[in-house]
N, C-alpha and C positions, 0 to 999 in steps of 0.2 A: 743168818744161814738159812738158806732153803735147800730142801732134798725132794725130788721129784721122783716116784717111782711108777712101774707098771699098774695101772687101775685094775684092782680085781674088784668085781661087783658080786654082790650078795643079793640073792633077789629079795622082794619085799617081803614075801611069805617066810622065808628062813630068817630073816634079821628081825621080824616080829617074834618068831619062836625063840630065837637068842635072847632078846630083850626081856620076855614074859616069862621064860623059863629060868631065868637067874635064881640062886639060892636064895632063901629068906634074910641071910646073913650078908648077902651081896647087895640086896635091896634095902635092907637098914643102913649099912655102910653108906650107899648112896644118898639116902635121905639125910643123914646127919651131913654128908657133904653139902647137899644142897641147902640145909638148912641157915648155914651161914651166909649164903648168897641172898635170901630173902631179906635179909636185913639193910642191904643196900637200895632197897627200891620202896617207893610209894606211889600210889596212883594206878593207872592203867600198865600193865606189863606184856609184852609180845614176847613168847617163848618159840624162837625159831630152831625148828630140829625138836620138837617137844618129845617125840618117841612115845612111851606108854605113860606119858603125862605125870612123870615124878614132881616136876616144880610146879605144874599146874595143881596138883593136890595140896601143895603146901601155901602158895600164893592164890588166894581167893579171887582177886582182880586181874585174872591173868587170861590170856587169849594164846592158845598154842596152835602152831602151824608145822605140818609135817607134808613129806612127800608119799609117804608111805600109806596106801590104802588101809592095811591091816593095824597099824599101829594106832590111826585115826578112829577106825571102827572101836576099837579096844577102848581108847579115850571117850568117846561119845557114849559107849554103854556104862562107862565110869560116872557119866553126868558132868563130865568135864567140855569146857568150851574150846572147841579146834575146828582148823578148817584143813582142807587138803589144797596145797597150792605149791608150785615151784617158788623158788626163791629169789630168781631173776626178775620177778616182777608181781610184789605183794599186792594182794586187792586191798589196799588201804589208802587213804589219803594223806597227804604231807603231815609230818607234824601231827599224827593220830596218838602216840604212845608216850607215857612218860618213861618208861624205861623198856630196853630189848635184853634179852637174854639169848646167849648163843652157846650152847655148851656140847663139845665133841662132835663138831659139824666142821669146822674149816678144814681140818687136818684131810678130809675125804673129798676135798675139792681142789682141782686143779688152779683154778682161778678164784681165790677165796675173795678178791678184791670186789667181784661183780656182786656177792651176796652183801659185802658189808658196806657198799654204797648204796644198795637198796633198802637195807636195814636202817641206816641213818637217814635216810630219806624221810620215813615213816616215823622217826624219833623227834619229840618237840626239842626245840632249843634248850639247852641245860639239862637234858634229858640225861639217865644214867644208861650206859651201855656195859655191859658186862659178857665178857666171852673166855671160855674156858678151853684150852687145847692139852693134850697129854705132853708129858715132859720125854725126853729121848728113849726111856725104856717102854713107856706106854705107846709110842709112835712106832716103835720096833715089834711091839707086841702082836700088833692087829695089821693084817697084810691088806685091809682095806684101805689104810690112811695112806695118801699119797703127797701131802706137803706138809713139811715140817717146819713148825713156827715156834723158834726162841723169841726169846723176851725183845731182842733188839728188831727183829723180824716183824713180830707182833705189834710193836709199839708203832714202827714205821708205816704198816699198813691201816694200822687205826689213825695215824695223825694223816695221810693222805686220802683218809675218808671223811677228815673233818672233825676228828675226834681228839681230844687233850687227855692224857693219861693223869688217873688220879691215884691210882697205885697199882703195882703189879708184884704177885708175889708166888710161890710155889706153895702148894697145898696137898696133903695135910701136913707134910713136914717143911718148914722153912728154910732147910739147908740146899742148897740148889743141887751140890754134887752127889747128896744121898737121893734125890728127887729124880734125878738123870738114871739112877740105878734100879729103882723101883717102878713097875708098871702102873701101878693105881695113881701115882702122883699127876697133879695136872699144874700148868701155869695158869693163873687167874689173871686177867686184866681189867681193871675197872676205870672208865673211861666217861668223859663228859661231853655231849655236844657242844659244840662252839655256837655263839649266837648268831 
């Protein structure tokens, strides 16, 4: 199922403020949620939509990419490696990365396939591609979300971009109907790029 809604835009400065002023508890929980994801990877990883660098801080051999100048500046001041770039044309050669991580980004895009295809281009064959999207309650919680991706839609999108599903599950609770009710639950897809 796909749901498209009217796009609500939050300017870069306000979005950075929202990310950086979350409570310590919220940041701690986010760190726990991300800690499990780093175990899927080896080698050099690209974090597309790196925000304030939470994953970059956990995984040493990672490069972040974001379109927000303020989050980029924040990451650079923390000593993290990141670039300011649009997702439609990544500044990397084909097959540069061993892994790609996209968390809480696709739901903000009207055409997520464009980003997925470009990300797959810079992923090495047999590389790991992990994507997270909010489940029903999380999608509806944020008015800047425009494209709802359930498990069927996410897998179809990934397959159309040359990825094969390794696993897909709701997190942190593995019971789907409960996750559809709790705004902090997310759908996690772990995919592998075909040779």
